C-alpha positions in Angstrom: 0.0 0.0 -0.2 1.2 3.3 -0.5 1.3 4.6 3.2 3.2 1.5 3.9 5.6 2.0 1.1 6.1 5.7 2.6 6.5 4.3 6.1 9.2 2.2 4.5 11.0 4.8 2.8 10.7 7.3 6.0 11.8 4.7 8.4 14.9 2.9 7.1 16.0 2.0 10.6 12.7 0.1 11.7 12.8 -3.7 12.8 10.8 -4.5 9.5 13.3 -2.6 7.1 16.4 -3.8 8.9 15.2 -7.4 8.7 14.3 -7.3 5.2 17.5 -5.8 4.0 19.3 -8.9 6.1 17.1 -10.9 3.5 17.9 -8.9 0.5 21.9 -9.0 1.4 21.8 -12.6 2.2 22.3 -12.5 6.1 19.1 -14.1 6.7 17.2 -16.8 4.9 13.8 -15.5 5.9 11.8 -12.9 7.3 9.0 -13.4 10.0 7.1 -10.6 11.2 3.8 -10.1 13.4 4.1 -6.2 13.0 2.2 -4.1 10.4 1.0 -6.2 7.5 1.1 -3.3 5.2 4.5 -2.4 6.2 6.1 -5.7 5.9 4.2 -6.2 2.4 5.8 -2.7 1.3 9.2 -3.6 2.4 9.4 -7.0 1.0 8.2 -5.7 -2.3 10.5 -2.4 -2.3 13.4 -4.1 -1.2 13.3 -7.8 -2.4 11.3 -7.0 -5.6 8.8 -9.5 -7.0 10.0 -13.0 -8.5 10.2 -12.8 -12.6 6.5 -13.2 -14.0 5.1 -11.7 -10.8 3.4 -8.6 -10.7 1.9 -8.6 -7.6 2.6 -10.8 -4.4 -0.3 -12.4 -2.3 -0.8 -13.5 1.1 -1.3 -17.1 1.3 -3.6 -17.9 4.7 -4.3 -21.3 6.0 -7.8 -22.1 7.0 -8.7 -25.6 8.3 -11.4 -27.9 7.1 -12.6 -31.2 7.3 -10.0 -32.4 4.7 -6.9 -30.4 5.6 -6.0 -27.0 5.1 -7.2 -24.6 2.7 -4.9 -21.6 1.9 -6.9 -18.3 0.9 -4.8 -16.5 -1.5 -4.8 -13.6 -1.4 -5.7 -12.6 2.1 -4.8 -8.9 2.0 -1.7 -7.9 -0.2 -3.3 -6.9 -3.1 -7.0 -5.5 -3.0 -7.2 -4.2 -6.3 -5.9 -7.4 -8.0 -6.2 -8.1 -11.9 -7.2 -11.4 -13.6 -3.3 -12.1 -14.5 -2.5 -11.8 -10.8 -4.8 -14.4 -9.9 -3.5 -16.5 -12.6 -0.1 -16.2 -10.6 -1.4 -16.9 -7.3 -3.0 -20.3 -8.9 0.6 -21.3 -9.8 2.1 -20.1 -6.8 -0.6 -21.5 -4.5 -0.3 -24.9 -6.2 3.5 -25.0 -6.1 3.3 -24.1 -2.0 0.6 -26.7 -1.5 2.4 -29.6 -3.4 6.1 -28.7 -2.0 5.7 -27.8 1.5 2.2 -29.3 2.3 3.0 -32.7 0.5 -0.4 -32.3 -1.8 0.2 -34.3 -4.9 -2.3 -32.5 -7.1 -3.6 -29.2 -5.1 -7.4 -28.0 -6.0 -7.8 -24.4 -6.7 -10.8 -22.9 -6.8 -12.0 -19.4 -7.5 -14.1 -17.5 -5.1 -17.6 -16.5 -6.5 -21.2 -15.8 -5.6 -22.1 -19.2 -7.5 -20.4 -22.3 -8.5 -21.8 -22.0 -12.3 -19.4 -20.9 -14.8 -21.3 -17.8 -16.0 -21.5 -16.6 -12.3 -19.4 -13.8 -10.7 -18.4 -10.0 -12.0 -16.4 -9.1 -15.0 -13.5 -9.7 -13.1 -14.1 -13.0 -11.9 -15.5 -14.2 -15.5 -12.4 -13.0 -17.1 -10.1 -14.7 -14.4 -12.2 -18.0 -14.7 -11.6 -18.1 -18.7 -7.7 -17.4 -17.8 -7.6 -20.0 -15.0 -9.3 -22.7 -17.3 -6.5 -22.2 -20.1 -3.8 -22.3 -17.8 -1.6 -25.5 -17.7 -0.2 -26.9 -14.7 -2.9 -26.2 -12.0 -6.0 -28.2 -11.0 -8.6 -25.7 -11.5 -11.7 -26.9 -10.3 -14.2 -23.7 -11.0 -15.9 -21.3 -8.9 -16.5 -21.9 -5.4 -18.7 -20.1 -2.7 -17.7 -19.0 0.7 -19.2 -22.2 2.3 -17.0 -24.7 0.2 -14.0 -23.3 2.3 -15.2 -25.7 5.2 -17.5 -28.3 2.9 -15.2 -28.6 0.0 -11.9 -30.6 -0.6 -9.7 -27.3 -2.0 -6.4 -26.7 -1.3 -6.1 -23.0 -2.6 -9.2 -20.4 -2.9 -8.2 -17.5 -5.3 -9.6 -13.9 -4.6 -8.5 -10.4 -4.8 -6.9 -9.0 -1.6 -9.9 -7.4 -0.2 -12.4 -10.2 -0.6 -9.7 -12.1 0.8 -9.5 -10.0 4.1 -12.9 -9.5 4.5 -13.5 -13.3 4.5 -10.7 -14.0 6.9 -11.8 -11.5 9.5 -15.5 -12.6 9.1 -14.2 -16.3 10.0 -12.1 -14.9 12.9 -15.1 -13.0 14.2 -17.8 -15.7 13.7 -15.6 -18.2 15.3 -14.9 -15.8 18.5 -18.8 -15.3 18.6 -19.8 -18.8 18.1 -17.2 -19.7 21.1 -18.6 -16.9 23.2 -22.3 -17.8 22.9 -21.4 -21.3 23.4 -19.9 -20.8 26.5 -22.6 -18.5 27.5 -25.4 -21.3 27.3 -23.4 -24.0 28.9 -22.6 -21.8 32.1 -26.2 -21.0 32.3 -27.3 -24.8 33.0 -25.9 -27.0 35.4 -26.6 -30.1 33.2 -25.2 -28.6 30.2 -22.0 -27.6 32.3 -21.7 -31.4 33.2 -22.1 -32.4 29.5 -19.6 -29.9 28.6 -17.1 -31.3 31.1 -17.7 -34.7 29.6 -17.0 -33.6 26.1 -14.0 -31.6 27.2 -11.9 -33.5 25.1 -13.9 -32.8 22.0 -14.0 -29.0 22.6 -10.2 -28.9 22.8 -9.9 -31.0 19.5 -11.9 -28.2 18.0 -10.6 -25.2 19.6 -6.9 -26.6 18.6 -8.3 -27.1 15.1 -9.5 -23.7 14.5 -6.3 -21.9 16.6 -4.3 -19.9 14.2 -1.5 -20.1 16.3 -1.2 -23.7 15.5 -0.2 -22.7 11.4 1.8 -20.0 12.6 2.3 -17.5 9.9 1.0 -16.9 6.2 3.8 -16.9 3.2 3.7 -14.0 1.1 4.2 -15.4 -2.2 5.8 -13.8 -5.1 8.5 -11.9 -3.5 12.2 -12.9 -4.4 12.8 -14.0 -0.8 11.0 -15.9 2.1 8.5 -13.6 3.9 6.1 -14.9 6.7 3.3 -12.7 7.9 2.1 -13.6 11.2 -1.1 -12.8 13.3 -0.6 -9.3 14.9 -1.5 -10.8 18.3 0.7 -13.9 17.9 1.7 -15.9 21.1 5.1 -17.4 21.6 3.6 -20.5 20.2 2.3 -18.8 16.9 5.7 -17.4 16.5 7.3 -20.8 16.8 4.9 -21.9 14.2 5.6 -18.8 11.7 9.4 -19.5 12.1 8.6 -23.3 11.2 6.7 -22.2 8.1 9.6 -20.2 7.2 12.0 -22.6 7.5 9.9 -25.4 5.6 9.7 -22.7 2.8 13.4 -22.3 2.3 13.9 -26.1 2.7 11.6 -26.9 0.0 13.0 -24.1 -2.3 9.5 -23.1 -3.1 10.5 -19.7 -5.0 12.5 -22.0 -7.1 9.7 -24.0 -7.7 7.3 -21.2 -8.5 9.7 -19.7 -10.9 9.8 -23.2 -12.8 6.2 -23.1 -12.6 5.8 -19.4 -14.0 8.4 -20.3 -16.7 6.3 -23.0 -18.0 3.0 -21.1 -18.3 4.7 -18.6 -20.0 5.7 -20.5 -23.0 2.4 -22.2 -23.2 0.3 -21.8 -26.7 -3.1 -22.2 -24.3 -1.8 -19.3 -22.1 -1.2 -17.2 -25.2 -4.7 -18.1 -26.6 -6.6 -16.8 -23.3 -4.5 -13.6 -23.5 -5.5 -13.1 -27.0 
């Protein structure tokens, strides 16, 4: 964002700027921050630049569902995305899921207001057409908000505005349901006893939905490993964010992304979609 970029240029001695310079100069293998997301994205873009074939970087945030993990991409880095940005996100999200999470053939969906091919805005319809013509990804078509939890998906594509609203809605809903449930349980002795008996189930549910378990979100598309952690991260969350950074470095995700992007740039199908 412009305010973030101004902050990076003005505060050259800030921890975000100094740490990003260390990655740029090869003194560090990865950057992990629970600070201001806009500043971190701006610093990464200005100092590390984007990978060849990537115009805008995107944040991939993990959401647990009954099949494992689904990544929302983008979750807030690029609120005014173009169709070609989401095509790059599809390629990058596929590379990340395949190499870090071990998903053999990641399923990629496009967030829309209906599953039918003709649903959506001018932006999503054009993106849909391009994704259909993109080789090397398993595009399953349009998906709806409920599919995040009910459908086997590995990557869900959207612009950063929609992604950030979705993410915060999910967080708010989870907190509200937890509060309502606690109120109902505490208001009735029999329900309280039942809750004690189901304590293990409640703990398992809480752990599955706890962002601390998943650590941080990779900023895919920059020429370096950058992990964005939650602003209220605990020690556990920071530790897991560092783990995500280590895994991203060890699996050479950026190298895999560049290989995949190079492959689609020479594809006749992609050229036809751009025509």
